[in-house]
N, C-alpha and C positions, 0 to 999 in steps of 0.2 A: 406074851405075844397079845400084841392089840387085835381088837376085833376086823375081820377082812371086809370091807365096803360090800354092801350089795350089789349084786350083778348089774350091767349096764342097762338102765331104762331105756324104754322109747323116747322117753321126752328129752334123756340125754343125749342119746344119737341125733336126736331132730337139731339140738343144740351146735351139736359137733358139728354138723354137715350146714347148718346155717353159717356159721362161724369161717367153715373152709370154704364156703362160697361154690358149693358142686351140685349139681343139680341131677339131686338121687329121686326119682319117683316114690310118691308115699309108700306104694303097693312092694316096694321094695327095700325100704327100713325094718322090718324084721330080719330080712338076709342079712344085712348091714350090722346090726344089732349081733347076730351069732358071731359072724366074722371077728368083730371087736371083742365079744367076749373070749372068745378061742384065743385072739392076740394076746389080751392082757391076762390071762390064766398063767402064766409061767412068771410073768412080772408080778402080779400080785401074791405068789406063792413064795418068792424071794423073799428070805430073810435077810435082809442087808446088813444086820449086826453080824453076820458070821461071815461075811465075806471079809478076808486081811486085806486091807488096804498095801498097796505094792510099792506106788509111789503118789507124790502130789498130783493132785489134780491138776491139768493143762489150763493157763491163764492167760487170756488171749488179749492184745493191746491193739485196741483199732489204729491208735497211730501208728503202729510197727515198731518194730524192732531195732538195734543198731543196724541190722542188716537189711533192712526197710531202702529201697531206691528213694531218691530225692526227686 
């Protein structure tokens, strides 16, 4: 199994906040980091190779399908 990435760093949190355009005070970044680490924990623990694919992935056509109104 591949090695798990390290926990989220404060620099990564700052980059995510900047990209999202959120006005989060510097004093709250460690709190946000904790929320992010907790939110990502189940996703990082999941081994997607063990999940059985039930159906093909959905493909979206921006132009619309035959049922799209003109």
